[in-house]
Phi, psi and omega in degrees: 000144176278166184303323180295315179297320179299317179295319179294321178295316179301320178294318179297312181297319179298318180291322177293335186082023185253135186252010181240123177293140178290161178262135173263142179247134175207161176259144184210153173270357182256122178288131178305142180294330178215153180151187184247134181208154175298159175295152178300146178207174180257120182277119183279169178238165178294331177293318177295322178299317181297331179268007180059044182249012182274132177275082184296320180299317179297322179295314181291321179296332184260011186300136177206126183276143175307315183292333175293316178293322178294324178300316177296315181296321179296317182294327184258002185051053184232185180269152166233141183211160188216156180202181175299330180272334182237075186255335174077306177213161184288336174295312176303312183302320180285306189291333179269001171092021182261351177201150166188153003286168177289148182293149180297326179300317181292324176303317178287321182296319181290335181261252190256004177080188177233114184308131178079355182239306181210139175282135182279157176284339177061036176278336174227157195282345183198159174300326180295317178293324180293317177298323177299318178300312180297323179293322179292317181298308173040062185301144172295143177304142178305127185285343179220176190292324186241141167258119190241138172242132177216152168307134191302327182290345180269355181274121184240157179302143011274359180285147174219142179291132172280324181226155177233127187245119173263141172243118186199168175269170192303323181299314178294318179300324179299321177294316179295319180301308182290327179294323178300320177292319181302315186277342181254335186072009181264115182288348179239033185290334182261125179243157178216071184279164176293145174164167172295165181305316181289335176293323184279341177260350180229297192294311180296312179301320178291325179295315177299317180299319179296335178273002181080019181250127174270103184232142168267146184234122171279141179208197184089016183273342184296114181303331181290339182261346190294340178294344179260012175241153175295160175303131179072006184272141175227175182249154179218112186245134180229150174290158186304316183299320179291320178301317180295323176292323177297319177296319185289326194241003186301326184278006170263356191257186177304342182295348179261005186262168177296329178304312180289325179299328175291321177295324178305327178297323177289322176301313181294322177296319179298317181295322177294320180301321181262017173055049181246018176237000000 
């Protein structure tokens, strides 16, 4: 970010009453010098699965959620990053573009499980419906070796954030939600589709962008990921162009009115309730 954008972001966050800088996501061939990432592992294929050559124990022992790594990065204002070698979980590997198709075991695991082998998460009603979901998502292959998340002010040229992810509670999210509509004029600019946590902060926003749609995506609904979010916290992801418009135009919006100043009182009350002041 340039100095003007950094100053505009500081003003926006101050007006929202939010004390956490959003994370920018981008793909890069350069591994961050420091940051949080899953331990190295071997990413299996459906062909290996069909031949019963997948090291399931190794995969489970090495399990690491995208949101877990992001939680560490957020606390330390550092980078979190992922790759084919550092994928953490098969959901991350799929949704961030490092593998597809998704393994049949995961299709069953996300739905009703496999009797006598694994209990299902029961997020979808059947393996058939789950496979349909993965087929619809169909993430584009990762264009570079690493998927990187950093506080946006730490991203420097030649890198630029493709997406910007806010982590916040509903009062702050309400400001971001309405601001997204203000700067786009799109009454349906905010979407909240089904998906894993990483799907809603990466895959869905990129999918909308590929369709030529500028959409903000609400997320953080996946119960499996919520342990890595603060109580009552959800995510709000926007493409870079929308983020830049939000920085440019926020002080022309409702955020400068008494209506928002009254909401700020609720933001401050929430922070006091959770002992964050």
